[in-house]
C-alpha positions as semicolon CSV with decimal commas, in nm:
position;residue;x (nm);y (nm);z (nm)
1;M;7,761;-24,938;-5,828
2;G;7,862;-24,583;-5,656
3;A;8,055;-24,483;-6,026
4;K;7,695;-24,548;-6,227
5;S;7,465;-24,372;-5,992
6;V;7,696;-24,072;-5,992
7;N;7,700;-24,131;-6,365
8;T;7,264;-24,103;-6,334
9;L;7,266;-23,858;-6,092
10;G;7,524;-23,622;-6,367
11;T;7,317;-23,719;-6,682
12;R;6,992;-23,617;-6,475
13;I;7,127;-23,259;-6,379
14;W;7,245;-23,198;-6,717
15;K;6,880;-23,291;-6,864
16;S;6,765;-23,027;-6,618
17;R;7,045;-22,755;-6,675
18;F;6,810;-22,499;-6,726
19;I;6,603;-22,564;-6,498
20;Y;6,931;-22,551;-6,230
21;L;7,014;-22,236;-6,444
22;L;6,661;-22,079;-6,311
23;I;6,681;-22,167;-5,956
24;L;7,079;-22,032;-5,937
25;P;7,052;-21,750;-5,794
26;T;6,779;-21,845;-5,578
27;I;7,076;-22,053;-5,391
28;I;7,327;-21,828;-5,437
29;Y;7,133;-21,587;-5,260
30;F;7,059;-21,857;-4,956
31;A;7,419;-22,008;-4,947
32;I;7,562;-21,637;-4,931
33;F;7,265;-21,445;-4,625
34;T;7,152;-21,767;-4,537
35;Y;7,449;-22,042;-4,487
36;A;7,743;-21,895;-4,492
37;P;7,659;-21,628;-4,162
38;F;7,657;-21,970;-3,932
39;Y;8,049;-21,911;-3,941
40;G;7,944;-21,606;-3,681
41;I;7,802;-21,886;-3,472
42;S;8,104;-21,945;-3,302
43;I;8,171;-21,580;-3,131
44;A;7,861;-21,699;-2,864
45;F;8,202;-21,971;-2,731
46;K;8,407;-21,717;-2,782
47;D;8,538;-21,358;-2,639
48;Y;8,490;-21,138;-2,930
49;K;8,775;-20,863;-3,001
50;I;8,640;-20,692;-3,283
51;F;8,996;-20,601;-3,416
52;A;9,138;-21,005;-3,333
53;G;8,840;-21,121;-3,589
54;I;8,600;-21,449;-3,534
55;M;8,936;-21,652;-3,549
56;D;9,177;-21,531;-3,337
57;S;8,960;-21,447;-3,026
58;P;8,971;-21,713;-2,755
59;W;8,766;-21,963;-2,678
60;V;8,476;-21,928;-2,346
61;G;8,293;-22,247;-2,401
62;F;7,934;-22,199;-2,251
63;K;8,008;-21,828;-2,078
64;H;7,845;-21,661;-2,264
65;F;7,481;-21,877;-2,234
66;E;7,552;-21,924;-1,858
67;A;7,538;-21,532;-1,848
68;M;7,187;-21,580;-1,999
69;F;7,046;-21,838;-1,827
70;T;7,131;-21,641;-1,525
71;S;7,040;-21,338;-1,616
72;E;6,718;-21,163;-1,435
73;K;6,607;-21,039;-1,768
74;F;6,575;-21,389;-1,948
75;P;6,219;-21,520;-1,791
76;A;6,074;-21,184;-1,802
77;L;6,198;-21,247;-2,199
78;I;6,099;-21,615;-2,283
79;K;5,766;-21,517;-2,103
80;N;5,670;-21,176;-2,289
81;T;5,807;-21,321;-2,657
82;I;5,612;-21,697;-2,568
83;I;5,251;-21,460;-2,460
84;I;5,255;-21,265;-2,743
85;S;5,346;-21,543;-2,955
86;M;5,047;-21,717;-2,874
87;Y;4,816;-21,446;-2,885
88;R;4,878;-21,403;-3,180
89;L;4,806;-21,769;-3,254
90;L;4,554;-21,796;-3,075
91;F;4,363;-21,489;-3,242
92;G;4,510;-21,479;-3,534
93;F;4,580;-21,832;-3,692
94;P;4,188;-21,897;-3,730
95;I;4,102;-21,519;-3,868
96;P;4,248;-21,596;-4,247
97;I;4,016;-21,862;-4,282
98;L;3,716;-21,756;-4,147
99;F;3,775;-21,476;-4,366
100;A;3,825;-21,715;-4,682
101;L;3,532;-21,916;-4,612
102;M;3,319;-21,610;-4,596
103;L;3,487;-21,474;-4,931
104;N;3,447;-21,840;-5,101
105;E;3,097;-21,718;-5,075
106;V;3,068;-21,427;-5,192
107;R;2,947;-21,481;-5,593
108;S;2,972;-21,192;-5,695
109;M;3,318;-21,134;-5,824
110;L;3,394;-20,783;-5,836
111;F;3,260;-20,704;-5,514
112;K;3,523;-21,006;-5,413
113;R;3,817;-20,911;-5,596
114;F;3,753;-20,576;-5,451
115;I;3,759;-20,710;-5,110
116;Q;4,069;-20,855;-5,106
117;T;4,265;-20,595;-5,296
118;I;4,147;-20,373;-4,965
119;T;4,273;-20,665;-4,770
120;Y;4,539;-20,818;-4,826
121;F;4,743;-20,490;-4,976
122;P;4,834;-20,376;-4,617
123;H;5,042;-20,681;-4,620
124;F;5,298;-20,495;-4,942
125;L;5,332;-20,224;-4,664
126;S;5,641;-20,256;-4,442
127;W;5,537;-20,160;-4,054
128;V;5,745;-19,872;-4,058
129;V;5,449;-19,755;-4,245
130;F;5,178;-19,927;-4,120
131;A;5,332;-19,813;-3,798
132;G;5,260;-19,503;-3,883
133;I;4,896;-19,462;-4,013
134;I;4,813;-19,667;-3,708
135;Y;4,922;-19,424;-3,488
136;N;4,783;-19,146;-3,706
137;F;4,445;-19,346;-3,495
138;I;4,576;-19,379;-3,122
139;G;4,837;-19,180;-3,122
140;P;4,826;-18,883;-2,811
141;S;4,724;-18,647;-3,149
142;G;4,524;-18,921;-3,315
143;I;4,157;-18,945;-3,483
144;I;4,029;-19,209;-3,168
145;N;4,189;-18,907;-2,918
146;L;4,026;-18,610;-3,125
147;V;3,709;-18,750;-3,081
148;L;3,668;-18,835;-2,705
149;V;3,789;-18,466;-2,649
150;N;3,539;-18,341;-2,923
151;T;3,264;-18,602;-2,688
152;G;3,429;-18,403;-2,401
153;L;3,618;-18,730;-2,249
154;D;3,952;-18,770;-2,163
155;K;4,189;-18,872;-2,376
156;F;4,311;-19,270;-2,348
157;N;4,670;-19,340;-2,353
158;F;4,763;-19,629;-2,621
159;T;5,112;-19,575;-2,725
160;T;5,245;-19,644;-2,381
161;N;4,968;-19,798;-2,180
162;P;5,137;-20,155;-2,068
163;D;4,741;-20,288;-2,020
164;V;4,682;-20,271;-2,417
165;F;4,995;-20,320;-2,561
166;R;4,993;-20,703;-2,634
167;T;4,661;-20,653;-2,705
168;L;4,751;-20,313;-2,987
169;V;5,063;-20,575;-3,166
170;V;4,724;-20,899;-3,165
171;V;4,491;-20,681;-3,368
172;T;4,744;-20,465;-3,585
173;A;4,884;-20,793;-3,733
174;I;4,619;-20,917;-3,817
175;L;4,510;-20,649;-3,966
176;K;4,770;-20,619;-4,199
177;E;4,849;-20,992;-4,262
178;F;4,473;-21,174;-4,277
179;G;4,408;-21,066;-4,629
180;W;4,732;-21,180;-4,729
181;G;4,695;-21,523;-4,546
182;A;4,341;-21,584;-4,687
183;I;4,480;-21,603;-5,038
184;I;4,681;-21,964;-4,933
185;Y;4,322;-22,115;-4,834
186;L;4,122;-21,961;-5,093
187;A;4,317;-22,144;-5,337
188;A;4,295;-22,408;-5,187
189;L;3,907;-22,395;-5,192
190;S;3,942;-22,388;-5,539
191;G;4,049;-22,747;-5,542
192;I;3,754;-22,923;-5,405
193;D;3,549;-23,125;-5,624
194;S;3,229;-22,907;-5,670
195;Q;3,006;-23,235;-5,746
196;L;3,112;-23,244;-5,384
197;Y;2,891;-23,043;-5,206
198;E;2,608;-23,077;-5,549
199;A;2,578;-23,466;-5,349
200;A;2,586;-23,282;-5,033
201;K;2,299;-23,012;-5,184
202;I;2,077;-23,362;-5,261
203;D;2,134;-23,623;-4,962
204;G;2,008;-23,191;-4,805
205;A;2,296;-23,076;-4,666
206;G;2,294;-22,739;-4,552
207;K;2,596;-22,448;-4,579
208;L;2,701;-22,508;-4,256
209;R;2,676;-22,887;-4,313
210;Q;2,892;-22,809;-4,626
211;I;3,171;-22,660;-4,487
212;W;3,150;-22,839;-4,205
213;H;3,159;-23,163;-4,401
214;I;3,316;-23,081;-4,715
215;T;3,528;-22,728;-4,688
216;L;3,751;-22,802;-4,354
217;P;3,859;-23,148;-4,489
218;G;3,919;-23,012;-4,769
219;I;4,170;-22,754;-4,640
220;R;4,297;-22,951;-4,322
221;P;4,653;-23,082;-4,494
222;I;4,657;-22,699;-4,562
223;I;4,559;-22,519;-4,231
224;A;4,794;-22,794;-4,090
225;L;5,087;-22,797;-4,270
226;L;5,061;-22,350;-4,186
227;F;4,959;-22,436;-3,838
228;C;5,332;-22,647;-3,826
229;L;5,546;-22,397;-3,932
230;Q;5,354;-22,090;-3,704
231;L;5,452;-22,315;-3,390
232;A;5,779;-22,348;-3,537
233;G;5,813;-21,933;-3,498
234;I;5,679;-21,894;-3,153
235;L;5,998;-21,756;-3,067
236;D;5,987;-21,526;-3,294
237;A;5,702;-21,238;-3,206
238;G;5,791;-21,009;-3,477
239;F;6,060;-20,771;-3,439
240;D;5,952;-20,550;-3,753
241;Q;5,635;-20,489;-3,525
242;I;5,704;-20,489;-3,177
243;F;6,053;-20,220;-3,257
244;M;5,798;-20,016;-3,376
245;F;5,557;-19,960;-3,134
246;L;5,822;-20,058;-2,797
247;N;5,916;-19,802;-2,571
248;P;6,056;-19,858;-2,256
249;A;5,757;-19,766;-2,063
250;L;5,654;-20,117;-2,192
251;Y;5,968;-20,358;-2,178
252;D;5,774;-20,488;-1,869
253;V;5,534;-20,677;-2,117
254;G;5,653;-20,558;-2,531
255;D;6,030;-20,664;-2,472
256;I;6,085;-20,999;-2,647
257;I;6,389;-21,185;-2,776
258;D;6,405;-21,006;-3,085
259;T;6,405;-20,639;-2,956
260;Y;6,719;-20,733;-2,661
261;V;6,996;-20,887;-2,926
262;Y;6,885;-20,594;-3,105
263;R;6,986;-20,382;-2,761
264;L;7,275;-20,571;-2,716
265;G;7,433;-20,642;-3,037
266;I;7,374;-20,290;-3,211
267;L;7,307;-20,007;-2,905
268;Q;7,539;-20,205;-2,643
269;S;7,817;-20,409;-2,875
270;Q;7,798;-20,706;-2,654
271;F;7,807;-20,956;-2,986
272;E;7,905;-21,275;-2,810
273;L;7,535;-21,261;-2,548
274;A;7,361;-21,183;-2,847
275;T;7,505;-21,428;-3,016
276;A;7,439;-21,702;-2,756
277;V;7,075;-21,547;-2,723
278;G;7,005;-21,544;-3,090
279;L;7,147;-21,880;-3,121
280;F;6,950;-22,017;-2,815
281;K;6,660;-21,922;-3,027
282;G;6,735;-22,064;-3,299
283;I;6,749;-22,426;-3,118
284;I;6,459;-22,398;-2,967
285;G;6,269;-22,269;-3,291
286;M;6,424;-22,572;-3,437
287;I;6,322;-22,872;-3,205
288;L;5,957;-22,670;-3,255
289;I;5,903;-22,737;-3,595
290;I;6,033;-23,121;-3,546
291;T;5,827;-23,234;-3,338
292;A;5,499;-23,044;-3,544
293;N;5,628;-23,201;-3,783
294;T;5,615;-23,521;-3,638
295;M;5,233;-23,520;-3,523
296;I;5,108;-23,388;-3,785
297;R;5,285;-23,647;-3,982
298;R;5,114;-23,958;-3,739
299;M;4,790;-23,748;-3,785
300;G;4,786;-23,855;-4,155
301;E;4,837;-23,499;-4,304
302;K;5,096;-23,402;-4,544
303;S;5,370;-23,288;-4,391
304;L;5,674;-23,050;-4,460
305;W;5,907;-23,357;-4,464
């Protein structure tokens, strides 16, 4: 029976060999850059010596994890990471949905495509470029401060003010990604049967009623799936973005796990502790995605697996 199953699997693979050949570069990419680096996780349990290598470095057990949990910085890192991620989830997640709903009501295709192009273009810019554009507006010599000075008001310190840093992070993340995120919802909206809207109009349902009873239920599986993915990344507050806006004056409110790992591993060469912190983050993310996926599946929505 086992040999027959192997033969059947081999036959199916051979029949679809050209499809497997097409996805082979992707498999190789993930094997090299995603799965092979798992070998380096063992550094978190060793007293890593660069010249000795990973294999010959002595084991120290959970020493670095104990140092991580007893560190004075660790509670602040967790707090900042979760707060920024929750703000981005709370304020950033609904924006693409609302934008897609509004754009779906536009009847002029030319205007619709123009708005789409303008809004999802920032997604293709790196955070280095996008942060530079933002600094041209909010920097000490930026457009906003020039306007304030010309109107007789004092300059406002955007870039080193802890009170506005998290707001700045959330707003810039929304501006950069909401247009791209709306594309997924627009694709889901295009799959809703137009006869449902016609039947609703006959029954006297207005536009808001149609959105509430037809449009939102139609895209609910996609909303649940994307929410599951974003919830799983609650400890991933966005290294690229935070790194561009962060400076020592903002560490109390803006220093997150990823920026701390960067300073430990790259700048201070504390590879063991940096690996331990990164492994902790990965385990928490795995637990969150499994939990969110289970909850969504029990609610009857389409899950990841």
